[in-house]
Kinemage of the C-alpha trace (Angstrom):
@kinemage 1
@onewidth
@group {chain A} dominant
@subgroup {mainchain}
@vectorlist {calphas} color= white
{ca met a 1} P 0.000 0.000 0.000
{ca lys a 2} L 1.368 3.361 -1.041
{ca lys a 3} L 1.836 5.976 1.663
{ca leu a 4} L 0.013 9.282 1.140
{ca ala a 5} L 2.121 12.392 0.759
{ca ser a 6} L 2.292 14.530 3.898
{ca thr a 7} L 0.446 17.568 2.616
{ca leu a 8} L -2.023 19.831 4.388
{ca pro a 9} L -5.120 18.516 2.533
{ca asn a 10} L -4.143 14.909 3.267
{ca met a 11} L -3.572 15.669 6.957
{ca val a 12} L -6.891 17.523 7.240
{ca leu a 13} L -8.679 14.654 5.500
{ca ser a 14} L -7.068 12.057 7.776
{ca leu a 15} L -7.871 13.988 10.944
{ca gly a 16} L -11.403 14.639 9.692
{ca val a 17} L -12.045 10.927 9.116
{ca ile a 18} L -10.588 10.013 12.509
{ca thr a 19} L -12.716 12.702 14.210
{ca ile a 20} L -15.918 11.551 12.508
{ca leu a 21} L -15.255 7.893 13.370
{ca ser a 22} L -14.504 8.826 16.985
{ca ala a 23} L -17.707 10.874 17.235
{ca val a 24} L -19.798 8.022 15.816
{ca leu a 25} L -18.197 5.544 18.213
{ca leu a 26} L -18.760 7.832 21.223
{ca ala a 27} L -22.401 8.426 20.231
{ca trp a 28} L -22.973 4.683 19.901
{ca val a 29} L -21.390 3.956 23.298
{ca asp a 30} L -23.490 6.712 24.897
{ca asn a 31} L -26.633 5.266 23.319
{ca val a 32} L -25.832 1.738 24.515
{ca thr a 33} L -24.932 2.740 28.088
{ca ala a 34} L -27.568 5.446 28.756
{ca gly a 35} L -30.273 2.975 29.820
{ca pro a 36} L -28.177 0.921 32.265
{ca ile a 37} L -26.661 4.069 33.803
{ca ala a 38} L -30.113 5.602 34.384
{ca leu a 39} L -31.390 2.337 35.855
{ca ala a 40} L -28.402 2.102 38.207
{ca ala a 41} L -28.910 5.706 39.373
{ca gln a 42} L -32.606 5.028 40.010
{ca gln a 43} L -31.807 1.850 41.952
{ca lys a 44} L -29.191 3.726 43.997
{ca lys a 45} L -31.776 6.348 45.015
{ca ile a 46} L -34.348 3.691 45.917
{ca ser a 47} L -31.842 1.760 48.037
{ca ala a 48} L -30.889 5.002 49.829
{ca ile a 49} L -34.566 5.680 50.567
{ca gln a 50} L -35.005 2.079 51.781
{ca ser a 51} L -32.160 2.545 54.242
{ca val a 52} L -33.898 5.456 56.030
{ca ala a 53} L -37.625 4.835 55.501
{ca pro a 54} L -39.874 2.071 56.799
{ca val a 55} L -41.156 -0.597 54.419
{ca phe a 56} L -42.998 0.924 51.467
{ca asp a 57} L -44.729 -0.432 48.386
{ca asn a 58} L -44.831 2.596 46.105
{ca asn a 59} L -42.107 3.973 43.852
{ca pro a 60} L -40.920 7.145 45.627
{ca leu a 61} L -39.241 8.390 42.463
{ca asp a 62} L -42.565 8.454 40.595
{ca asp a 63} L -44.277 10.385 43.415
{ca ser a 64} L -41.429 12.865 44.040
{ca trp a 65} L -41.673 16.641 43.932
{ca glu a 66} L -39.455 19.668 44.528
{ca trp a 67} L -39.961 21.963 47.531
{ca ser a 68} L -38.276 25.269 48.260
{ca pro a 69} L -38.723 27.133 51.562
{ca ser a 70} L -38.290 30.493 49.809
{ca gln a 71} L -37.582 31.964 46.395
{ca ser a 72} L -33.845 32.308 47.019
{ca ala a 73} L -33.367 28.971 48.800
{ca arg a 74} L -32.138 25.823 47.113
{ca pro a 75} L -35.019 23.453 46.263
{ca tyr a 76} L -35.239 20.080 48.002
{ca ser a 77} L -36.385 16.858 46.373
{ca val a 78} L -39.096 15.078 48.364
{ca tyr a 79} L -39.558 11.335 47.889
{ca pro a 80} L -42.733 10.148 49.664
{ca ala a 81} L -42.496 6.490 50.660
{ca phe a 82} L -45.675 4.877 51.931
{ca lys a 83} L -47.385 1.537 52.168
{ca ala a 84} L -50.977 1.218 51.064
{ca ser a 85} L -53.082 -0.131 53.923
{ca trp a 86} L -55.952 -2.224 52.643
């Protein structure tokens, strides 16, 4: 295989192809790992809630809301954990 001459257009073309391939590979990896990462983060929050709350049967993440004591204060996330009593 013949080596390309080391000229500016050839270098730009080579770096452009490498950049495009890297971007496609990174986008694919992000697409493949986004679901498992989100699931792991959700499970981490639920296990943290389980460690401080009594037994519950709802999904606190689905029932959560934000609360702020004032306009300038940082908002808090509230995760209500409860057990339905039948």
